Every structure is written in C-alpha cells, then in structure tokens.
N, C-alpha and C positions, 0 to 999 in steps of 0.2 A: 679454688679461684680460678686455676687454669680451664674448670672445665666451660667455667663463665665466660670467658676471654676466647674459646676454643668457638663456643656456638653463636657469640658475640660479631666476632672475626667472620663467619658461616654467613649469620644474615646480612652483613651489611655487603661482603663479596658477595652473596651466591648472584648468579645473573636475573633479573627482573622483567616475563617476558612478558609484552602485553598486546592482548591482539582484539582488534576488533570485530565484535559482531557485522552478522551482514542481516540488515534491517533494510526494509520497507515500510513505512509512513504512510497509513492514506487517510486524508481526513475527508470526511460526506457530512455538507450541510444543506439546509435549504437554503436558497438565497433570498433574504425579507424584498429587494425590491424588484426580482424576475419572476420568485416563486419556479424557477429549474432548480435542479440541484446540482451543487457544484462537487466536483470532486479534483480533489488536486493526491499528487499523489509526491514522495521524495524518497529521495535514493543517494547514498554518499555519493561523492566522487569518486572515489577508489570501486564501487562496483558498480558506477555508468562507464567506468576504463572497462572494467569486465566485462560487459558486455557488447559495449564499442571493439574488445579483442575481439569476437565472434564473427563478429560483421565480416561483410565481404572486401574482398583489401581494400577495396575504393574507398570504402566508409572506415575501417579501421583508423585509418594514416590519418585521419581528418583531425583538426585538435577538435576538443570537448565543445568548444563554444561555436563551430558554425552551425549553421543553419542547419547541414546534412546528416550531422553526428547528431544532432538536439531532434530530429527530427528520426533517425533514425533510434534512439532512445522512448521519442514516444510512440512509434508504432510497436518494439517493443513490452509495452506496458499497454497496452492498450489490447494485444492477443492474451496475454499473460494476467489482465485482470476483470470479472463480468459482476454482471449481478443482476439478477432476476426475481419476478414477481412471484409472492408465497404465496398470499391471498387472494380471493377471487373478489372482482374491482378492482386490482390495483393493478394498473400496467406500465411497464417501462417503455412508452412510446420508440423513445431516440437515446441516443447514446451518441456525441459529438465531442470530437477530439477536438481540446481550442488548443491547444497548444504547449512549449518547453520552455524552459530558461534556466540559467546559473545564475545561484548566488551561493557566496561563500563555498562551502564544500560539497553544495548539495545541488543536484538537477531537479527541478521542479515540471511535472507533468502535470497539463491539468486535463479534468476530461465536464461537460455538462450533460449532464441530463435529463430528459421530458417527462417528467411521470406524472401519471395520475394514482391518488393514493399517499400512504402515508409510508417515512424513511424508515418505520421498525416494520415494515412489511417484506420489505425488498432480502433476497439470501444474497451473499458475495462469494467471490472464488476470485482468491487474489496466491498465485504460484510465479510473482516475481520474483526471480533469482534461484527457483529450485532448481531447475537445468542447471546452476552455474555453482552454486556454494551447498555444498550438502547440509549444513547449517543453517543455511540462512529461514528467517520472520518474518511475514509480511504483521503489520499490527493495520486493522481496517477501525478508524474512528469514526462513530454516528453520530451526530448530536444532533436533538428532533424531542418536538411537544413533549415524548414518551420521556426525554432524562438523555445520558451519556450511555454508549454501550462501545466498547471496544473487543472486538475481534482478534484472534490471535491464527496465524496458518504457516503449518510447518510441514515438510518435507512428510515427515513420516506421521502426523496426525491428519485426520479425516478432511477433505477438503469442505466443511461445512458450519456454519459456525451452533457451538454447544446451545445456544440457549433457546426456549422455546418461541414459535413468532408467535403472535397474538394476531390475531385476525380481528379488525373493528367491522359486527355486519350493520348494515345502516337498516333501518326498520322504519318497510315502508307506509305513511300512511294508509294503506288499504287492511295492511293486518293489524293498524288497532281498533 
C-alpha cells in the first residue's frame, strides 16, 4: 500500500513539461475562379517572433502586427520555400508574394503561382525554421485532381519529396 501511495504522489507531483513543436504548415491548391495556384503558409506566432529576433535591429523591435514585421516574415518565407516543375511540359511561370497577415496565434503568408501543368507535377523545397530550430518540420499539403498529398520536410531529412512524380504525357493527334 505504501508503494502505491508513493507512486501516486510521484505521478501527481511530477512536473509536467510540455514543449510545442516547431512546425510550418503550407497549403497548396488551384483556385477555381482564377486558375492560379494559391499557396498559404501558417507559422505559429512564437516561431514568427523567433524569425523576427534574427532580423536587423530596426525590424526586430517592431510589433508583430506592423506592416514592416509582416513584410519581413513574408520575405523570409519567400527565401525558404520554393517549387519547380518536375515534368516536361509543366512550367512554373511566376511566383508572386501576395502578402501576410496575423490571425490569433498564427502568421499567414500568401503566395500565388502561375502554373502551366498539374499540381502533382511539382517538386517543393521547404526549409522554413530549419536555420532557427533544429527539430523544426515543414508540412506541404497539396490538394488537386489527383487527390491530396502531404510532404514533410525536416532538417535531417532529404529536402525532396519521397513520392514518385507521375508525369502526364500528352499524346499528339499526329501520333495516333
């Protein structure tokens, strides 16, 4: 009985330590209205503050909701996230940085991509937070006609997607 009491006291009195994981979530889908590809990145506010702490003194001291701080975060994302075409005939024509905003405990950064080809024919690179947090992980979630694919990018893993890219070859009428 004494052992059970001691174990129960240890379980109740033991300090609990919770550590938030450092993640960046990226959602990619094709807009039905404009046919452009919309990219949104979600960064936890604490991680965004860490990014800003590495900024030049003038930016690091600004409030997170300021236009300058959000612009710095957007440029950080723009430097650490990229995509490229993996198949012949697929072409990334333009990647535009649309903006950034703050909502609750997250900073959102938006990009728009002009793409000739299919979403599943793209290869992504995501190194956000890897320069600041050793165990940071980036998730890229792609939703398209071929289904939904989620890719994970961590510092110690290869910076490429593990799945095979399936290129769709168009058959010309002359070949028939």
